[in-house]
matplotlib code that plots the C-alpha trace (Angstrom):
import matplotlib.pyplot as plt

x = [0.0, 2.8, 4.5, 1.3, 0.5, 1.0, 3.2, 6.0, 8.6, 10.0, 7.6, 10.2, 12.8, 10.2, 9.2, 12.8, 13.6, 10.5, 11.2, 14.8, 13.8, 11.2, 14.0, 16.7, 15.0, 11.7, 9.1, 10.1, 8.2, 5.6, 8.3, 10.0, 6.7, 6.0, 9.5, 9.4, 6.0, 7.5, 10.8, 10.5, 13.9, 14.9, 18.4, 20.2, 22.9, 24.3, 23.9, 26.8, 27.6, 31.2, 32.6, 36.0, 36.6, 35.0, 35.8, 38.4, 37.7, 34.3, 33.7, 37.0, 36.2, 33.8, 32.9, 33.4, 30.3, 31.0, 29.1, 27.2, 25.6, 25.3, 23.3, 21.7, 20.8, 21.1, 18.3, 20.7, 23.6, 25.2, 23.9, 26.5, 30.0, 29.9, 31.4, 31.6, 28.5, 28.7, 25.7, 23.8, 26.3, 25.2, 27.5, 29.0, 27.0, 28.5, 28.9, 30.5, 30.4, 32.6, 30.5, 32.7, 30.1, 26.4, 25.4, 26.8, 25.9, 25.8, 23.2, 19.5, 18.3, 14.9, 16.4, 18.4, 15.8, 14.5, 18.1, 18.9, 15.8, 16.9, 20.4, 18.9, 16.7, 19.7, 21.9, 19.2, 18.0, 21.6, 23.0, 25.8, 28.2, 29.2, 32.5, 31.0, 33.0, 32.9, 35.2, 38.1, 38.8, 39.4, 35.8, 34.7, 31.1, 31.3, 32.8, 30.0, 27.3, 29.0, 29.2, 25.5, 24.4, 26.7, 25.2, 21.7, 22.7, 24.5, 21.3, 19.4, 22.0, 22.2, 25.2, 24.9, 25.5, 28.4, 31.8, 33.7, 33.9, 36.4, 37.2, 39.1, 40.4, 43.9, 44.7, 48.4, 47.7, 46.2, 49.4, 50.4, 47.2, 46.3, 44.7, 42.9, 41.4, 40.8, 43.4, 45.4, 48.4, 46.2, 44.1, 47.3, 48.6, 45.2, 45.0, 48.4, 50.3, 47.0, 45.8, 42.4, 42.7, 43.5, 41.0, 38.1, 38.9, 38.6, 35.5, 33.8, 35.0, 33.5, 30.1, 30.4, 31.0, 28.1, 25.8, 26.6, 29.4, 32.2, 33.4, 33.3, 36.7, 37.7, 40.2, 41.5, 42.3, 45.5, 47.0, 50.4, 52.0, 51.7, 54.4, 57.0, 58.6, 62.3, 63.4, 59.9, 57.9, 55.2, 55.2, 55.9, 56.5, 55.0, 52.3, 51.3, 52.3, 50.9, 53.3, 52.6, 48.8, 48.9, 51.2, 48.7, 45.8, 47.6, 48.6, 45.1, 42.9, 45.2, 44.0, 40.6, 42.3, 42.8, 45.3, 43.6, 45.3, 44.2, 46.7, 46.5, 49.0, 47.1, 48.5, 52.0, 54.4, 57.5, 56.4, 58.2, 57.3, 59.2, 61.5, 61.6, 64.6, 65.0, 65.8, 63.2, 64.3, 61.4, 57.7, 54.8, 51.7, 48.4, 46.5, 43.0, 40.0, 40.0, 43.5, 47.1, 48.9, 48.9, 52.6, 53.7, 54.3, 54.2, 54.6, 56.9, 54.7, 51.6, 53.3, 54.3, 50.9, 48.4, 49.8, 49.0, 52.0, 53.9, 56.5, 53.9, 52.9, 49.9, 51.0, 54.5, 53.2, 50.9, 53.9, 55.8, 52.8, 52.8, 56.5, 56.0, 53.0, 55.2, 57.9, 55.4, 53.4, 55.9, 53.1, 53.4, 49.8, 48.1, 44.9, 45.0, 42.4, 42.7, 40.1, 40.4, 41.8, 40.9, 41.7, 40.2, 38.9, 38.8, 41.6, 41.0, 42.3, 43.5, 46.3, 49.4, 52.2, 54.0, 51.4, 49.0, 50.9, 50.2, 46.9, 47.2, 47.4, 43.8, 42.5, 39.5, 41.9, 44.0, 40.8, 39.6, 42.9, 43.2, 39.7, 40.1, 43.3, 41.5, 38.7, 41.2, 43.7, 44.1, 45.3, 48.9, 51.7, 54.8, 56.7, 57.3, 60.7, 59.7, 56.0, 53.9, 50.3, 48.0, 45.3, 42.1, 39.8, 39.9, 37.5, 37.2, 36.7, 34.0, 30.5, 30.1, 32.2, 32.1, 33.7, 36.2, 36.8, 35.0, 37.2, 35.5, 37.0, 36.2, 36.9, 33.3, 32.2, 29.1, 29.3, 26.1, 23.1, 20.7, 23.0, 21.6, 24.8, 28.1, 31.1, 32.7, 30.6, 33.0, 36.3, 39.3, 42.8, 45.4, 47.0, 50.4, 51.5, 50.7, 54.3, 55.7, 53.6, 55.4, 58.8, 60.3, 59.2, 61.2, 59.2, 60.2, 58.7, 60.1, 57.4, 54.9, 51.7, 49.3, 45.7, 43.0, 42.2, 45.9, 46.2, 43.2, 44.5, 47.8, 45.8, 44.0, 47.2, 48.6, 45.6, 45.7, 44.7, 41.1, 40.0, 36.4, 35.2, 32.9, 29.4, 27.0, 29.8, 30.7, 33.6, 32.9, 34.2, 37.1, 37.1, 34.4, 33.6, 31.3, 27.6, 26.0, 23.4, 20.9, 18.8, 16.0, 16.7, 16.3, 13.3, 11.5, 12.3, 11.0, 7.9, 6.9, 7.5, 5.8, 2.5, 1.4, 2.7, 0.6, -2.4, -1.8, -1.3, -4.5, -6.5, -4.9, -5.9, -9.4, -9.7, -8.4, -10.8, -13.7, -12.8, -12.4, -15.6, -18.2, -21.2, -24.5, -27.8, -30.3, -32.9, -30.6, -30.1, -26.5, -26.2, -28.0, -29.0, -26.2, -23.5, -24.9, -24.6, -21.0, -20.2, -21.5, -19.4, -16.3, -17.2]
y = [0.0, 2.4, 2.0, 2.1, 5.7, 8.2, 10.3, 7.7, 8.6, 5.1, 2.3, -0.4, 1.3, 2.0, -1.7, -2.9, -0.5, -1.3, -5.0, -4.6, -2.6, -5.2, -7.8, -5.7, -3.0, -4.4, -2.0, 0.9, 0.1, 2.8, 5.4, 4.4, 4.5, 8.0, 9.1, 7.8, 9.4, 12.8, 12.5, 13.2, 12.8, 16.4, 17.8, 20.6, 22.9, 25.9, 29.2, 31.2, 33.1, 32.1, 29.9, 28.5, 25.7, 22.7, 19.5, 17.2, 13.4, 13.9, 10.1, 9.8, 12.5, 12.5, 14.3, 13.0, 13.5, 15.2, 14.3, 17.6, 16.8, 13.1, 13.5, 16.9, 17.6, 14.5, 15.9, 18.7, 16.9, 18.6, 17.3, 19.1, 20.3, 24.0, 26.5, 24.2, 25.5, 28.6, 30.4, 27.8, 25.0, 22.9, 22.2, 18.7, 16.1, 14.5, 10.8, 9.3, 9.8, 8.7, 8.1, 7.5, 5.6, 4.7, 6.0, 6.8, 6.0, 9.7, 10.4, 10.1, 6.6, 7.8, 9.9, 7.0, 5.5, 8.9, 10.0, 6.8, 7.2, 10.7, 9.4, 6.6, 9.0, 11.1, 8.2, 6.6, 9.9, 10.9, 7.4, 7.9, 5.2, 5.1, 4.2, 3.2, 3.0, 0.8, 1.0, -0.9, 0.4, -0.4, -1.3, -4.6, -3.8, -0.5, -2.2, -4.8, -2.2, -0.1, -3.1, -4.0, -0.6, -0.8, -4.1, -2.6, 0.4, -1.9, -3.9, -0.7, 0.8, -2.4, -3.7, -1.1, 1.8, 0.5, 1.6, -0.1, -0.9, 1.0, -1.0, 1.2, 4.8, 6.1, 3.3, 4.3, 7.4, 5.6, 5.2, 8.9, 10.2, 7.6, 10.1, 12.1, 9.0, 7.0, 4.4, 2.4, 0.0, -3.0, -1.8, -1.3, -4.8, -6.3, -4.3, -5.3, -8.1, -9.6, -9.6, -8.0, -5.4, -8.1, -10.6, -8.1, -6.8, -10.4, -11.1, -8.1, -9.1, -12.5, -11.1, -8.6, -11.5, -13.5, -10.5, -10.7, -8.1, -10.5, -8.6, -5.1, -3.5, -3.4, -1.0, 0.4, 4.1, 5.5, 9.0, 10.4, 8.9, 5.5, 6.6, 7.0, 3.6, 3.2, -0.5, -1.3, 0.5, 1.6, 2.6, -0.5, -0.3, -2.4, 0.2, 0.5, -2.4, -0.8, -2.5, -6.0, -5.3, -4.2, -7.0, -9.6, -7.9, -7.7, -11.4, -12.5, -10.3, -9.5, -6.9, -6.6, -4.7, -1.0, 1.3, 4.4, 7.5, 10.8, 13.6, 17.3, 19.8, 22.2, 20.2, 19.5, 20.0, 20.4, 23.7, 26.8, 30.5, 32.7, 34.0, 30.8, 28.6, 25.1, 26.7, 25.2, 27.4, 29.8, 29.1, 30.7, 31.6, 30.2, 32.9, 34.1, 32.6, 35.4, 34.4, 35.3, 38.6, 39.5, 40.5, 36.9, 35.5, 32.0, 32.6, 29.6, 27.2, 28.4, 28.2, 24.5, 23.5, 25.2, 23.9, 20.5, 19.7, 16.4, 18.1, 20.0, 19.0, 16.7, 15.0, 14.5, 12.9, 10.7, 9.7, 8.6, 6.5, 4.9, 4.0, 2.4, 0.5, -0.9, -1.8, -3.8, -5.5, -5.6, -4.2, -0.5, -0.5, -1.6, 0.3, 3.5, 5.9, 9.2, 9.2, 12.9, 16.0, 19.5, 23.0, 25.1, 28.6, 30.3, 29.0, 25.6, 25.3, 21.8, 23.4, 23.2, 23.7, 27.0, 27.9, 28.8, 32.1, 33.0, 34.6, 33.9, 30.2, 29.8, 32.7, 32.4, 33.1, 30.0, 27.9, 29.0, 28.4, 24.9, 23.9, 25.3, 23.3, 20.2, 20.6, 20.8, 18.2, 15.3, 13.0, 12.8, 12.4, 12.1, 13.6, 11.9, 10.6, 8.7, 7.7, 6.6, 5.2, 7.9, 7.3, 6.1, 8.0, 11.0, 12.5, 16.2, 16.8, 18.0, 19.2, 21.3, 22.7, 20.2, 19.1, 16.5, 15.6, 18.8, 21.0, 23.2, 22.8, 24.7, 22.4, 22.6, 24.0, 25.1, 26.5, 25.3, 23.1, 26.0, 28.0, 28.5, 30.0, 28.4, 29.4, 31.0, 33.6, 35.8, 35.7, 36.4, 37.4, 34.7, 34.5, 33.9, 34.7, 31.9, 32.1, 31.3, 28.2, 25.0, 23.6, 24.4, 21.4, 19.4, 16.3, 14.7, 11.2, 10.8, 13.3, 13.3, 15.3, 13.8, 12.9, 15.2, 13.2, 13.1, 16.8, 17.5, 15.1, 17.0, 20.2, 18.5, 17.3, 20.8, 22.3, 23.2, 20.3, 20.5, 23.2, 22.5, 22.0, 24.6, 24.8, 22.3, 19.9, 16.5, 14.2, 11.5, 8.0, 6.6, 7.2, 9.8, 13.4, 15.4, 16.0, 19.3, 18.4, 20.8, 18.7, 21.3, 21.9, 18.2, 17.8, 20.7, 19.5, 16.0, 17.4, 19.5, 16.8, 14.1, 16.0, 15.9, 12.3, 11.2, 12.8, 11.2, 7.8, 8.1, 9.0, 6.1, 3.6, 5.0, 4.8, 1.3, 0.1, 1.8, 0.5, -3.1, -3.1, -5.5, -3.9, -4.4, -5.1, -2.2, -4.2, -6.3, -5.3, -4.4, -7.6, -10.9, -13.4, -15.7, -13.0, -12.3, -15.9, -16.1, -13.0, -14.6, -17.7, -15.5, -13.8]
z = [0.0, 0.9, -2.5, -4.7, -4.2, -7.0, -4.8, -4.9, -7.5, -7.8, -6.7, -7.3, -5.2, -2.5, -2.4, -2.3, 0.6, 2.7, 2.2, 3.3, 6.4, 7.3, 7.2, 9.0, 11.1, 12.2, 13.5, 11.4, 8.2, 8.7, 9.3, 6.0, 4.2, 5.4, 4.6, 1.1, 0.6, 1.6, -0.2, -3.9, -5.4, -5.1, -5.5, -3.7, -5.0, -3.3, -5.1, -6.6, -9.7, -9.5, -12.3, -11.6, -14.1, -15.7, -13.8, -15.3, -15.0, -13.2, -13.0, -11.0, -8.5, -5.6, -2.4, 1.2, 3.3, 6.7, 9.8, 9.8, 6.5, 7.1, 10.4, 10.1, 6.5, 4.3, 2.2, 1.2, -0.3, -3.3, -6.5, -8.6, -8.2, -7.1, -9.5, -12.6, -14.4, -16.6, -18.1, -20.1, -19.4, -16.5, -13.6, -13.5, -11.5, -8.4, -9.2, -6.1, -2.3, 0.5, 3.6, 6.7, 8.7, 8.3, 11.7, 15.1, 18.7, 19.4, 16.8, 17.6, 16.7, 15.6, 12.8, 11.3, 9.0, 7.7, 7.1, 5.2, 3.1, 2.1, 1.2, -0.9, -2.8, -3.6, -4.6, -6.9, -8.4, -9.3, -10.0, -7.4, -6.2, -2.5, -0.8, 2.6, 5.8, 8.9, 12.0, 13.4, 16.9, 20.6, 21.3, 19.7, 20.7, 18.8, 15.8, 15.8, 15.9, 13.2, 11.0, 11.7, 10.6, 7.6, 6.5, 6.7, 4.6, 2.1, 1.6, 0.9, -1.5, -3.5, -5.5, -8.3, -5.9, -3.9, -5.1, -2.3, 1.5, 3.7, 6.9, 9.4, 9.0, 9.9, 12.3, 12.3, 14.4, 17.4, 19.3, 19.0, 20.7, 23.3, 25.8, 23.1, 21.4, 24.5, 23.4, 25.9, 25.5, 25.8, 22.9, 20.7, 21.6, 20.7, 17.4, 16.1, 17.8, 18.9, 15.3, 16.0, 13.2, 10.6, 12.0, 12.1, 8.6, 7.2, 9.3, 7.7, 4.3, 4.8, 5.7, 2.8, 0.4, 1.8, 1.1, -2.6, -2.8, -3.5, -6.5, -4.9, -3.9, -0.3, 1.4, 4.7, 4.8, 6.1, 6.5, 5.7, 8.7, 7.0, 4.5, 7.3, 6.7, 6.8, 6.7, 5.3, 2.7, 5.2, 8.8, 11.0, 14.7, 17.5, 18.2, 14.5, 12.3, 9.2, 6.7, 8.2, 8.0, 4.4, 3.3, 4.7, 3.0, -0.3, -0.1, 0.9, -1.3, -4.2, -6.6, -4.9, -2.1, -2.9, -1.2, 0.1, 1.6, 3.1, 2.2, 3.3, 2.2, 4.5, 7.5, 6.2, 9.2, 7.0, 5.4, 6.6, 6.9, 4.5, 7.3, 9.3, 9.8, 11.3, 14.6, 17.1, 20.0, 19.3, 19.1, 17.3, 19.3, 18.1, 16.2, 17.0, 15.3, 12.8, 11.7, 12.2, 11.8, 8.1, 8.1, 8.5, 5.0, 3.7, 0.0, -0.8, 1.2, -0.6, -4.0, -3.5, -1.9, -4.2, -7.5, -9.1, -11.2, -10.6, -8.3, -6.2, -2.7, -3.1, -6.4, -5.1, -1.8, -3.9, -6.0, -2.8, -1.9, -5.3, -5.1, -1.7, -2.9, -5.7, -3.2, -1.2, -4.0, -6.9, -9.1, -10.3, -11.4, -8.1, -7.5, -5.4, -4.2, -2.3, 0.4, 1.5, -0.1, 1.0, 2.3, 5.1, 5.2, 7.7, 9.9, 11.5, 15.1, 14.2, 12.2, 14.4, 12.0, 11.4, 8.9, 11.7, 11.9, 8.3, 7.5, 3.8, 4.4, 5.5, 3.4, 1.0, -1.8, -0.9, -0.5, -3.9, -5.6, -4.2, -5.1, -8.6, -9.0, -7.7, -10.3, -13.2, -11.9, -14.3, -11.4, -12.9, -10.3, -12.5, -15.4, -18.8, -18.0, -14.8, -15.4, -12.5, -12.5, -11.0, -8.5, -10.1, -7.8, -5.4, -2.9, -1.9, 1.8, 2.3, 1.6, 4.8, 7.6, 10.5, 13.8, 14.6, 18.3, 19.2, 17.1, 14.5, 11.0, 7.8, 4.8, 3.4, 0.1, 2.0, 5.6, 7.3, 6.6, 6.2, 4.0, 0.5, -0.9, -1.5, 0.7, -2.4, -4.2, -6.1, -8.0, -5.7, -6.5, -6.6, -3.2, -4.9, -8.4, -10.9, -12.2, -8.7, -8.1, -7.2, -7.7, -4.2, -2.3, 0.3, 1.2, 4.5, 4.7, 8.2, 9.2, 6.2, 6.0, 8.5, 7.9, 9.2, 12.3, 13.3, 12.9, 15.1, 17.7, 17.7, 18.4, 21.3, 22.7, 22.7, 24.5, 28.1, 30.3, 31.4, 28.9, 27.9, 24.4, 22.8, 24.1, 22.5, 21.5, 23.0, 22.2, 19.7, 19.7, 17.7, 13.9, 14.1, 14.1, 16.4, 15.9, 17.1, 19.7, 18.2, 15.7, 15.4, 11.7, 10.9, 13.1, 11.5, 8.0, 8.8, 10.5, 7.6, 5.0, 7.0, 7.6, 4.0, 3.7, 6.6, 5.1, 1.7, 3.4, 5.4, 2.2, 0.4, 3.1, 3.2, -0.6, -0.8, 2.0, 0.3, -3.2, -2.0, 0.0, -1.7, -3.4, -1.6, -3.1, -2.7, -0.9, 1.2, 4.8, 5.8, 7.9, 7.2, 9.8, 8.5, 9.0, 12.5, 13.3, 12.0, 14.0, 17.1, 16.5, 16.2, 19.4]

ax = plt.figure().add_subplot(projection="3d")
ax.plot(x, y, z, "-o")
ax.set_aspect("equal")
plt.show()
C-alpha cells in the first residue's frame, strides 16, 4: 500500500527499501513509508555566480560527506560540483560519495531511517556510487554495531550503488594520541600483535561477500604517517604495524584490495614560513580565530601547496605512496584511491604547523585556488621521464564545515546546513602569483603530511589540560567526528515533510478500503442473519 500511491517517485525502489527494512530493522516500516512518501527525489545545489573551471575526470572525483551533512541535512547533499557551471552550461554532477560511517551511537536513533531514506533517494536519483565505511577500533562492541548498521545500509543501497567498502580509518595514528582518542596500551597490543585489526577486517569481508558483494573493492584508509617507513615500505612499529597489516591484505585479497590515503598539504608539518629557519628554539603563538597577523608571510609554502604539477605537494606525496606500494606489491599499477583531499577557510584550530601564523594560508583566496586546482587536476603524479600510474579516484573533503573531536574545521564547500549560498561567491585574486607556483618542495617522509584526524588530535594534545570544548559539543568515539546536539533543523524538516505524507497515506488507506468493500444489493439489509450468526461464532 505504501508504495502504490501516485506520490511515490519510484515504486520499485520503494518496495525494495521497505522489504529490506522489514528484514533488518523491524518495527520501522511505517516510518520508512512516510519518509518515502514525503521525499520526492529532489536535488540541492548551493547558489553562486562564481565559475572556476569545468571539472576534469568527473567520473573519477567524488565528495566526502561530513558528519554535519550526514546526520543533520542528508536531504541537502550537493547534486552538482559547485562553480563548474557557466551560463547555459550545466554544472557537472557528483557521481560518487565517501560516507565514513552509516550511523553513530551519538546520533538520535529515531532519525536513522529517515536520514537513510533521504540518502537513498539522492543516490538513486543521481546514479551515485558510494564508498561506505565501517570501523576498526578499541571497542569490539562499537565495531560490531557499526558493521551491523553498515550491512543494513548496504542492503538498501544495492550492488549497483556500492563503489567499495572501507574498513578502518587512519589506524596508524592511534598510538600517538592515546589520551585524546581513549586508546590504551592493551588496545594497541590487541589491534596489532593480537591480530584484531587483521581478523576483524577479514571477518567483515567474509560477511560482505556472503551478502553478494564478493566482486566489490575493499580497502582500509591511512593517512600520511603510514608513509613513514624506513626499513619497510610503510610505517611499521610495535604500536602500529601498518606494513605487516597491508602485506597480509595484499597477499590474501590480491587486486581486490585498494590502497587508500588521506593527504592534506594544509596540515604539512614540513612547510616553513618565509622568514623561518630550522631553529626550534622559538615558538609561534596560536593565532586568534580570525587568523594570524597578516605581516607573517608563507609565499613559498603556498606556492608549493596550491599547485598541481607532478612536483607540487599533493601529487608528489601521492607519488611517494605509489613507489612504496610498488615496493610492497611488486606491481606498479596496483589500484590506489585518495580518500580525503581538501583545504580550510577560515583558519581551523587543528592546524598546528608553522602555517598557523600565516593569515594567507587559511584565506578564502587560498581555498579558492586549491579547489580550482582540484577541479582541473588530471590526477597525474609524474613527469614523462619517470612515469607513475596515477590514483584512479579522489574525494574532496568535504560538503560542509564540520567538527572532529569537538574542534571546528572549515573544509566545506558550504558552511552550514541551512545556507543557500556556497562558501565562495566571487572571484578572488590569486594568493600567490601563478608564475611562482610549485617547484620548491622538500618532502620529508620521516614526518609526512598527517591525515585530518591526526592533525586534530595534535591540536587537542597541545591544548591546556582541562580546557572544555565549545558549548554544545561533545567528544565523539574513535574514527568519528562530532555532531552538534541541536537537531532542530532536521526535526522541523521531517515534521513539515511528514505532515502531507501522513495525510496522503490516510487518504490512500481510506480509498483502498472503500474501493475493495463489496457492493451491496439495494434491498438487502446491511447484515443478514447468516452474517450475524457467523459473527456470534467468532465472538
